[in-house]
N, C-alpha and C positions, 0 to 999 in steps of 0.2 A: 503494501500498499504505501510506504517511502517512497518507493523509487516512483510509483506512477505517478504521487502526487509533483517527485521534478522535473517529470517529465514533461507534466502542462505548466509549470509553474507561467510561462509568459502567454498562457492561450487560457478562453473563457469557454465552459462546455453550459450553453443554453437551449432549453428542447433540444437536448441529445443531438447536438451540433457542434464542432469545436472552431473556435473562431480565434484566431492570432500565429502567435511566431512560435513553432515548436521544432528547436536546432536550423538548419536553415531552410526550413520551409514554409510556407505561409498556408494558412486555414482560413479560407474565407467563402461565405453563405452567399450567391448570386441566386436570385430569381427563386430561391426554397432549394437551391439545388447546392450542395458543398463541392468549394470545388478546393486543390490543393496546386500548390506552385511554391518555385525558386526563390528563396527573399534575394530582393536587391542587392548585386554586389558594392560595395563602396568603391568608388572611382582613388584610383593610387594616385597622390602626387606625383605630379614627373618632376625628380630629383635635378637638379642645374649638374649640365655634364664633369667631373672632375677633372683635376690637373691629366692627372694618368690618363684619363679618355682621350683629351684631349691630345696627350702627347702619341698615345696610341694611333691614333686616328689620323692624325700628320704622319705616322712613320708607315702607315700600311698607302695613303696617297701614292708618298712617291715609290715608294717601293714595288706596288702596284704598275707602275708605268716603266721602270726600269724594267723590270720582271718581264714584260712581254715578252721585250727587245731582246733579253739574252736569251728567252726560251726556244724566242724563232732563231736564234744562232746556234742553236744548242741543237738542233733540229730536229725540236719537240721531244727528244728523246732523254728525258731526266724525270728524276723524281719531285717529289714533294718537299724533301729534304732540304734541297738547296734555299726553295724559298723563306720554309722558316731559320734556314740562317741566315738571308739577306736581312729579313724584318729583325731579326737579333741584330745584327748588326751597326743597321744606319739608326736602330730603337739609341745604343747604345753610343753612338757616335752623335747623334743628331737632337735628341729629344730626351735624357738624360743630365744628371749633374755633371756628367762628362761632356758636354756638349761644344763641337768645337767652330759651333758658331761667332763666341766671342775669345777667339785663343788667337792668338799675332805668328805663332807659327803659320796658321793658314793666311795670310795676307801673300804668300805665295802660293803655288799648286805643293799640296803637300797629302802623305797618302796616310786615308783614314787608320788607325790601329788595330790590328788584327785581320787586315781586309787584302791581306798580299797570296797570294796559291790559294786562294777558296776555290775548293773540289766544285765544278757543276755537275758531273756523272760521278759518281761516287764509285763505283763501279770498277771503271780502266780508269786510272791518272794520265793524265799529261808526262806526268816526271816518268810514269813507267815505261814511257817509249822516247827517250832523252838520259843521257847522263849529266844529270843539270836541270835545272829549272829555268822557262822560260820567262824574262825580266821584263821592266817596263819603264822609263822613268821621263818624267816632263819638266821641260824648261824651255823657258824664254818661247813660250807657246806654240812648241814642239813637242810631239809624244815620238819616243821611238822604243821600236820592240826588238830583244833581241830574242832569237829563236838560235838554243845550244847547235852544239854539233850531233850529229846521227850518228848512229853508227848500230847497224840490225846485229851486231855479233854481243852486242853488249844488252841488246831489250830485256828487259825480265820480265815481257811480256810475249808470246808466241802469236805469231799474227793467224786466226782461225776464217773461215769463210772463203778459203784462198786469197785475200786482197793484197795482191798482187803491186795495187798501185795505190797511192796518197796526195794530198795535200795536204797543207797548212796555210791557217786560214788565223787571222784576227777582228775585230773587231772595235770600234770608240765608240762609246754610249756616254751621251750628255745629258743631266738634268738642269733645265734653270728652274730657278726656284721661284723669281720672279713674276714668270709666266705660267708655274704648275707647269710643263712640258716638256718629256724626252724623245730625245731622236738620236738617229745613227748617224755619226758625223765623219766616220773615218772606215773603211773597209778593206781587206788583204786577203788574196789568195795565190795561194805561189802554183806553180808548172805544176804539173800532176809527176809525181813521183817515185821511184822502184822503189817499194819498203827492202829488198834487200841490198841496194845498194845507200855506201856511205854519201850525206851530204854535210856540207861545210855550215856554219855555223853562217848563219846572217842577219843584217839587223836593216830596219825599214824604219824609215821616220815618216811622219804624218800630219798636216799643220793643225793646228787646232782652229778650225773653221766651222761655220755652220752653212747647214745647207741653203742657206742666204747666201754667202759667201761675207756675213761679219765676222769680227777674229771675237772668238772667245776666251772672257777673260775671267770667269768667276761660275762658282756651280760644281756640279756633280760631276766627275768622268769614270767610268768604270770598263775598263779595258778584257778583255777577255780572250781567251785562245782554243783553236780548238784541231783536230786531224778531223780530215773526212777522207774516209775506206772507200778502194774503186776495185773489180775483178779485173778490170784490163786499160789500158791507157783509153780506151776509146768508149769504154762503159759510160753509159749516162746514169744510169743510177747509183747511190751510195749505199755500202752496205753496214753504214753506223745504225745500232740496236741501241735502248736503255744499255744493255751491258759490254757494249762495245762502241764508246763514245769518248774517248778521251779531250774531253774539256774542261777549262777552267778560267777562274776570273783571278786575271793576274793581277790585279789592286785596282780600287776608287781612290780616287785624288779626290778634294775638296781646295777651293779656293772662296774664301770669300768678297764682299762686296768692299771695296774701301770707303763709300759713302756711308753704308749704313748697312746692318745686320739683316741678315734674311731671315 
């Protein structure tokens, strides 16, 4: 009996019919008929976005615009781990208490901490193909990319799928904070090379120019390098897959505006 009283303490029984609230149900009598419906929910007051929410939103915005171009360069043969790594890198360097926006070291082009040699494809890495690392440097508004010597006898991974030929390629991607815009500002693809021959080291220089021909003097620049495999010298389709796609981000450089912070 006590339990029954507790159940009906928010409602009234009149003429054998229940009127009122029991739990999250509302009992009513309409035109002599007893009806039951769910109690209306209280609307939640929207809280203003916290600083962390804003920082994460800014990170994702920048990352998404750069990632789509990196993904295309990587032949769309990559998994989701690189995207998470890129978000973490940009979040730490741009939108945290370690932000480089107010760091005077970035009055000139300087690479972001922990941005060098990030694997885009984690199954087969570019360093598995060379005795050394692909390196890049930005100075005097020119990006220089150095591809190390290739010796098939020292390759730590044996080529499958009968990849007799390959091409070296890299791309430069620029992100402009003021216009919230990312674009490819430089591409390089080597001649087709035999995978079983040695190939000397080479250095390629690319001027920092936008697609409209303007000098690029600030923002982010990502340099990505990859190797495309082919069955023959004249074959049209590449053999790269998610498991066989040596692609890496050589580094990300940042230069701040000398007029105002980004």
